[in-house]
C-alpha positions in Angstrom: 0.0 0.1 0.0 2.8 2.4 0.9 4.5 1.9 -2.6 1.0 2.5 -4.3 0.8 5.9 -2.3 4.3 7.0 -3.3 3.5 6.1 -6.9 0.4 8.1 -6.8 2.2 11.2 -5.4 4.8 11.0 -8.2 2.1 10.7 -10.8 0.2 13.6 -9.3 3.6 15.7 -9.1 4.2 15.0 -12.9 0.5 15.8 -13.7 0.8 19.2 -12.0 4.0 20.0 -13.8 2.5 19.2 -17.1 -0.4 21.3 -16.4 1.7 24.2 -15.2 3.9 23.9 -18.4 0.6 24.3 -20.5 0.0 27.6 -18.8 0.4 31.1 -20.2 3.6 32.0 -21.8 6.0 34.3 -19.9 6.0 37.7 -21.3 8.8 38.4 -23.6 12.1 40.2 -22.6 12.2 42.7 -25.5 9.9 43.8 -28.2 11.9 41.9 -30.8 11.0 38.8 -28.9 7.3 39.6 -28.8 7.3 40.0 -32.7 9.3 36.7 -33.2 7.1 34.8 -30.7 5.1 32.1 -32.3 2.6 32.6 -29.3 2.2 36.2 -30.2 -1.4 37.2 -31.4 -1.3 37.2 -35.3 -3.6 37.8 -38.2 -7.0 39.2 -37.7 -6.9 38.2 -34.1 -8.9 40.5 -31.8 -5.7 40.8 -29.8 -3.4 41.9 -32.5 -3.4 44.4 -35.4 -3.4 42.7 -38.8 0.1 42.1 -40.0 0.7 44.3 -42.9 4.1 44.9 -44.8 3.3 47.6 -47.5 5.4 47.1 -50.6 4.2 50.3 -52.0 1.3 52.6 -51.9 1.3 55.4 -54.5 -2.1 55.4 -56.6 -0.5 57.7 -59.2 2.6 55.5 -59.9 2.7 51.8 -60.8 4.7 49.6 -58.4 7.9 48.1 -59.9 7.0 44.7 -61.2 10.5 43.2 -60.0 9.5 44.0 -56.4 6.1 42.4 -56.4 5.2 39.0 -55.1 4.0 36.4 -57.5 0.5 36.5 -56.0 0.2 40.3 -56.9 1.3 39.4 -60.4 -1.3 36.6 -60.6 -4.1 38.9 -59.4 -3.1 41.5 -62.1 -3.3 38.9 -64.8 -6.6 37.5 -63.5 -8.2 41.0 -63.5 -6.7 41.8 -67.0 -8.3 38.5 -68.4 -11.8 39.1 -66.6 -11.8 42.8 -68.0 -10.6 41.4 -71.4 -7.8 44.2 -71.6 -4.1 44.1 -72.1 -1.8 43.2 -69.0 -0.2 46.6 -69.4 -3.6 48.4 -68.9 -3.7 47.0 -65.0 -1.6 48.7 -62.7 -0.7 47.5 -59.2 -0.9 50.4 -57.0 -0.2 48.7 -53.7 0.5 45.3 -51.9 0.3 44.5 -48.5 1.2 41.2 -46.8 -1.7 40.1 -44.7 -2.6 37.1 -42.5 -6.2 36.4 -43.4 -8.5 35.0 -40.5 -10.0 32.2 -42.7 -9.7 30.1 -45.8 -12.0 32.6 -47.6 -9.4 35.2 -47.5 -11.5 37.4 -45.4 -14.0 37.8 -48.1 -16.6 35.1 -47.7 -20.1 35.6 -48.1 -23.0 35.0 -45.5 -24.0 31.7 -47.0 -20.4 30.5 -47.5 -18.6 28.0 -45.2 -14.8 29.0 -44.5 -12.3 27.3 -42.6 -11.1 29.3 -39.6 -7.5 29.0 -40.3 -4.9 31.6 -40.6 -4.2 32.0 -44.5 -1.1 34.1 -45.3 -1.8 36.3 -48.4 -1.7 39.8 -49.8 -4.1 42.8 -50.2 -3.5 43.8 -53.6 -4.9 47.2 -55.1 -5.1 47.3 -58.8 -6.2 50.2 -61.3 -7.6 49.5 -64.6 -9.8 51.6 -66.9 -9.7 54.5 -64.4 -11.2 52.4 -61.8 -9.7 50.7 -58.6 -10.0 47.1 -57.5 -9.2 45.6 -54.1 -8.1 41.9 -54.5 -7.4 39.4 -51.5 -5.0 36.6 -52.5 -3.4 33.7 -50.8 0.3 33.5 -50.5 1.2 32.1 -53.9 -1.8 33.6 -55.7 -3.6 30.3 -56.7 -6.8 31.6 -54.9 -7.9 35.3 -55.1 -11.1 37.3 -54.4 -12.2 40.5 -55.8 -13.5 42.3 -52.8 -14.0 45.9 -53.9 -14.8 46.7 -57.7 -16.8 49.5 -59.4 -20.3 48.8 -60.4 -20.7 47.6 -63.8 
């Protein structure tokens, strides 16, 4: 009986330590640690601002195509195809890296089911035929959604 109690005590001790290890993380020592921490709130979390790294943002001047991620170039090609215009007539005016809060790139409709998973991608602003278009993409541009476009 005494060996059973000792074994139970050891098991309880390990259980308590395991639960303590699953608790809240210690605060980071520096601001750099907070940014690099995988436990820091990311994406469209209510605890954090969206992660956005602008590539460029001047509506009058086209963004250098060499500085654009492939997803922005894909969005440009898709819009040119949809509008039936030459690729040169669609200008990328800005690109921001964003972590979308769902698989619908933050643009799902009311009757649409979207997986609640952080989806890295881009917010791409395009200009064509004197009109602005806002497009959300995933990281490689294989999925995109026109979020804001002029009325036909």
